N, C-alpha and C positions, 0 to 999 in steps of 0.2 A: 586703444590698448586696454583701457579700464573696462570697457564693455565686454571685450572678449574674455578677459580674466573673470569677470562676474559670471558670464555664461558657462565657462569651464568649471568654476567652483560649484555652480548650481547643478550642473550635470554630474559632477563627482559626488555631491551630496545625495542626489537622487539615485545614482547607481549604488552607493553604499547602503542607502535606505532599503532599496528593493532587494539587494543581496541579503541584508539582515532579516527582512521579512521572509524570504524564501528559506533561509537557513533555520530560522525559528520554526517555520511550519514543518520542516523535515524533522526537527528534533522533537517537536510536540506531538506529531501524528503517531498513532499506534497502528501497526499493521494489522490486517484482518486476521492473520494466523494467530497472533497473540490475543486478539479479542476473542477468537473462537476457543482458544485454549483456556482462557479464564472464564468462559461461559459454562453453561450446563454440560457436564461430562457425558450424559446420556445422549444429548443432542449432537455432541461432537463425534461420538462413536457411530451414531446413526448416519451422519454425513459421510464418514470415512468408509464404513463397512456396510454396504447395502445388504438387505436380507436375501435378495435373489441375485442370481448372476445376470449381468446385462448383455453378455455375449451369447447369441443363440447357438445351442448345440455344443459349445465348447466346454461348458461347466458340468453338464449332466453326465453321470457315470453309467447311465442306462444304455447309451449308444455304443459302449465298448464291446 
């Protein structure tokens, strides 16, 4: 019985440790959108709004 209790306590401690590491990683990690927002503003606009239309024929007004 002592061996089983030791194994269960060890498993419990290992699970709590892994859970704490995962939760800590989630709290500490900064999402890419926040990193992009705090970066260079011109680069952020260039990524969001391309200079040319990417859809062929649907953006040009000359076809109307």
